[in-house]
C-alpha positions in Angstrom: 30.4 5.7 36.8 30.4 9.5 36.3 27.3 10.9 37.8 24.3 11.7 35.5 21.1 13.4 36.0 18.1 11.4 34.6 14.4 11.9 34.6 11.4 9.2 34.6 8.6 10.6 33.0 5.4 9.0 34.3 2.8 10.3 31.9 -0.9 9.3 31.1 -1.1 8.8 27.3 -4.0 7.9 25.6 -4.4 4.6 23.2 -4.6 6.2 19.3 -4.0 9.8 20.2 -0.6 10.0 18.3 -0.5 14.0 18.2 -1.6 14.2 22.0 0.8 11.4 23.4 3.4 13.3 21.4 2.7 16.3 22.9 3.0 14.8 26.6 6.1 13.5 25.5 7.6 17.1 24.3 6.1 18.6 27.9 8.0 15.9 29.9 11.2 16.5 28.0 11.0 20.1 28.4 10.5 19.9 31.9 13.4 17.9 32.1 15.4 19.7 30.1 14.7 22.4 32.8 16.2 20.2 35.5 19.4 19.7 33.5 18.5 16.0 32.6 20.9 14.3 30.1 19.0 11.0 29.9 14.7 11.0 29.9 13.1 7.6 29.8 9.4 7.5 28.9 7.1 4.6 29.6 6.1 1.4 27.3 4.2 2.6 24.1 3.6 6.0 25.3 3.4 7.3 21.9 0.5 5.0 20.8 -0.8 4.2 24.6 -1.3 0.8 26.0 -2.6 -1.9 25.7 -2.7 -0.6 21.8 -4.4 -4.4 20.9 -5.9 -4.6 17.4 -4.2 -1.5 16.3 -1.2 -3.1 16.3 -2.1 -4.9 13.3 -3.3 -2.5 11.1 -0.6 -1.2 8.3 -1.9 2.1 8.2 -1.7 2.6 12.2 1.9 1.2 11.9 3.1 3.7 9.1 1.3 6.4 11.4 3.2 5.3 15.0 6.7 5.2 12.7 6.1 8.7 11.5 5.2 10.1 14.5 7.9 8.7 16.1 10.0 10.1 13.4 8.2 13.7 13.3 8.6 14.0 17.3 12.2 13.5 17.2 12.7 16.1 14.8 10.3 18.5 16.9 12.5 17.9 19.7 15.6 18.9 18.5 14.0 21.8 16.7 12.3 22.4 20.5 15.9 22.7 21.5 16.4 19.7 23.1 18.5 17.5 20.2 21.5 17.0 22.8 19.1 15.1 25.4 18.9 11.5 24.9 15.0 10.5 25.2 14.0 6.6 25.5 10.5 6.5 23.8 8.1 3.6 23.9 5.8 3.2 20.4 4.7 0.6 18.0 7.1 -0.5 14.9 7.1 -3.1 12.3 9.9 -5.3 10.9 11.5 -4.2 7.9 12.3 -7.1 6.2 11.3 -8.8 3.2 9.4 -12.1 3.1 10.5 -14.3 5.8 11.1 -18.0 5.9 11.7 -17.7 9.6 8.3 -18.9 11.2 6.5 -16.1 13.3 8.5 -13.7 11.8 6.4 -12.2 8.7 7.0 -9.1 6.8 5.6 -6.2 8.5 5.3 -7.6 12.0 4.5 -5.5 14.7 6.9 -4.8 17.5 6.8 -3.5 20.8 10.0 -1.3 20.4 11.6 1.5 22.4 13.4 4.5 20.2 16.6 6.2 20.9 16.0 9.6 19.9 19.0 12.1 20.1 19.9 15.3 17.4 16.3 14.8 15.7 16.9 11.6 14.9 15.8 7.9 16.1 19.7 6.6 16.1 18.5 2.9 17.4 15.5 0.8 18.2 15.1 -1.9 20.8 12.4 -4.3 20.5 10.9 -5.9 23.7 12.3 -9.8 24.1 9.9 -11.6 26.4 6.2 -10.9 25.5 3.6 -11.6 28.5 0.5 -13.8 27.2 -1.2 -14.4 31.0 -3.8 -12.6 32.9 -4.8 -9.2 31.3 -1.8 -9.7 28.8 -1.9 -11.2 25.0 1.0 -9.5 23.5 1.9 -12.7 21.8 -1.2 -12.4 19.8 -0.2 -8.6 18.3 3.6 -8.7 18.3 6.8 -10.8 17.7 10.0 -10.7 19.8 13.0 -9.4 19.6 16.2 -11.2 20.1 19.3 -8.3 20.2 20.4 -6.6 23.1 20.7 -2.8 23.0 23.3 -0.7 24.5 23.9 3.2 24.3 26.4 5.5 25.3 24.8 8.4 27.1 27.3 10.9 28.1 29.9 8.2 28.6 27.6 6.1 30.6 26.8 2.6 29.0 22.7 2.2 29.1 21.2 -0.9 28.4 17.6 -0.9 27.4 14.9 -3.0 28.5 10.9 -3.0 28.4 8.7 -4.5 31.0 8.4 -8.1 30.9 12.2 -8.5 30.2 12.7 -7.8 33.6 10.1 -9.9 34.8 11.7 -12.9 32.7 14.9 -14.7 33.6 17.3 -14.0 30.9 17.3 -11.7 28.0 18.0 -8.1 28.7 19.1 -8.5 32.3 21.9 -11.1 31.2 22.6 -8.8 28.4 23.4 -5.7 30.6 25.7 -7.7 32.9 27.5 -9.1 30.0 27.9 -6.0 28.1 29.1 -4.2 31.7 26.3 -1.3 31.4 25.9 0.7 34.4 22.3 1.6 33.6 19.3 -0.7 32.9 16.9 1.8 31.4 13.0 -0.2 31.8 10.1 1.1 30.1 7.0 -0.2 31.4 3.2 -0.8 31.1 2.5 -2.4 34.1 -0.8 -2.7 35.6 -2.1 -1.8 39.0 -2.5 -4.8 41.2 -2.8 -4.7 45.0 0.5 -4.7 46.5 2.1 -5.0 43.2 4.2 -1.9 44.3 6.0 -4.2 46.9 6.7 -6.9 44.3 7.8 -4.6 41.9 10.2 -2.8 44.0 12.1 -6.6 45.3 12.0 -7.4 41.2 13.8 -4.1 40.3 16.2 -4.9 43.7 16.9 -8.3 42.4 17.5 -7.5 38.6 19.8 -4.8 40.1 21.7 -6.9 41.9 22.1 -9.3 39.0 23.2 -6.8 36.3 25.1 -5.1 38.3 23.4 -1.9 37.1 21.5 1.1 38.1 17.5 0.0 37.1 15.3 3.0 36.0 11.9 1.7 36.0 9.4 4.0 34.2 5.7 2.9 34.4 2.7 4.4 33.1 0.0 6.1 35.1 -3.8 6.4 34.0 -6.9 4.1 32.9 -7.7 2.4 30.1 -10.7 1.0 29.7 -10.8 -2.0 32.2 -7.2 -1.5 33.3 -5.2 1.2 35.6 -1.8 1.8 35.5 -0.4 3.3 38.9 3.0 5.2 38.1 5.1 4.3 41.2 8.2 4.6 39.0 11.2 4.2 40.8 15.4 4.2 40.7 17.4 1.3 42.5 20.9 1.1 43.0 23.0 -1.9 42.3 23.2 -2.9 45.8 19.6 -2.8 45.9 19.1 0.8 47.5 16.1 2.9 46.3 17.5 6.0 45.2 14.2 7.5 44.1 10.7 7.1 44.2 7.5 8.4 42.4 4.0 8.6 43.7 0.8 6.7 43.2 -1.8 7.4 40.7 -0.2 11.0 39.6 1.8 12.1 36.5 5.1 12.8 38.0 8.8 13.8 36.6 11.1 11.9 38.7 14.5 13.6 38.5 17.8 11.7 40.3 21.4 12.3 40.3 23.0 8.5 40.2 26.7 8.3 41.3 27.8 5.0 42.3 30.6 6.3 44.9 27.3 7.9 46.3 23.9 6.4 46.1 22.1 8.3 48.7 19.0 9.8 47.4 18.6 13.4 46.9 16.0 14.7 49.8 12.2 14.5 48.8 13.2 12.4 45.9 11.4 9.1 47.4 7.3 9.6 47.5 5.5 8.2 50.5 3.6 5.1 50.2 -0.4 4.9 50.2 -1.9 3.1 52.6 -3.9 -0.1 51.2 -7.4 1.7 51.5 -5.8 5.1 49.5 -4.4 2.8 47.1 -7.5 1.1 46.3 -9.6 4.4 46.2 -6.8 5.9 44.2 -6.8 3.5 41.7 -10.8 3.7 41.4 -11.0 7.4 41.3 -8.0 7.5 38.4 -9.8 4.5 36.6 -13.1 6.1 36.8 -12.1 9.5 35.6 -10.1 8.5 32.4 -12.7 6.1 31.4 -15.1 9.1 31.2 -12.5 11.8 29.9 -10.9 9.5 27.4 -14.4 8.7 26.1 -15.3 11.9 25.5 -18.4 11.7 28.1 -19.2 15.4 29.7 -21.1 13.9 32.8 -22.2 11.3 34.5 -25.6 10.3 36.1 -26.1 8.2 39.4 -29.1 6.2 41.2 -29.0 7.4 45.0 -30.5 4.7 46.9 -29.4 6.3 50.5 -27.3 3.3 50.5 -23.6 3.0 51.8 -22.7 1.5 48.1 -24.2 4.4 45.9 -22.6 6.9 48.3 -19.4 5.9 47.9 -20.1 5.7 44.2 -21.2 9.6 44.3 -17.7 10.0 46.7 -15.7 8.8 44.2 -17.4 10.2 41.0 -17.0 13.8 42.7 -13.0 13.3 43.6 -13.0 12.1 39.8 -14.6 14.8 38.3 -15.7 17.6 40.6 -19.2 17.8 41.6 -20.5 19.9 38.9 -20.1 17.0 36.5 -22.0 14.6 38.9 -26.0 14.2 38.7 -27.9 11.9 41.1 -31.1 10.4 40.9 -32.9 9.6 44.2 -34.2 5.9 44.3 -36.0 6.8 47.5 -39.9 6.4 47.3 -41.8 8.9 48.5 
């Protein structure tokens, strides 16, 4: 396998904001191009935001998402980045006519990854495994894909998967091995849970060994209603070696040169892990900031009792927005 420079764009989209999310993708690709990346991997449903929920069932939004994806591909080429291969998560739908196959109706929504190059969407991968447990309800909104996708990037075979595809046996991991892919690019919207970063790392190492490929795991960052995404994107070699790792709870562009002959990561490519207290605090700050900002609130008002609980809430709010946007009302009687 020849060396290739890849970029994992850990970004914070907003559900429904197609124009704003397109701008995030353009900025990420521009930053990656300045560092000579040839493959840019963006997270799951980055163009629409995640979780898209009932928006996925609206034909008008399905059409808008597909049009925005097509426009984004053309714009990236006009920006001068047409030769770079970009993997972009977005909402799409099935084009087939009326189907007799149960569960696959006409215009059924799909959780998709677009392969963008030379101003066009040159291929599409549809998520194979749809999670339907915990905070996930994807079987309600999407139909699953059943076809592998391996694309050539500067002579390197890159297989594509989306989030839950990595967590389940079979499907894309098996396809990558069977087709001799050197890379398994995984687009993710994996919500934060305590200690989940260790679980993800173990999973990526296991799948890298099973597939015999470099696993590049690009995750969302940011808050969306009751969910918060911690980023923690990473790249793992086929032997399980961690090649690069992004910070938690921050936007980041993770750049790594991967060469099977020398899997040693570049200096500074692995961000330090937060301890358990800093991790929880970072999740609270990011979740509160995005809930307030994405809903358009200009400031917050807190009741301060003089106790530790309201003092902690005030500290979180000040770290999230700055003290100039935080107002307190004393609840202590005269």
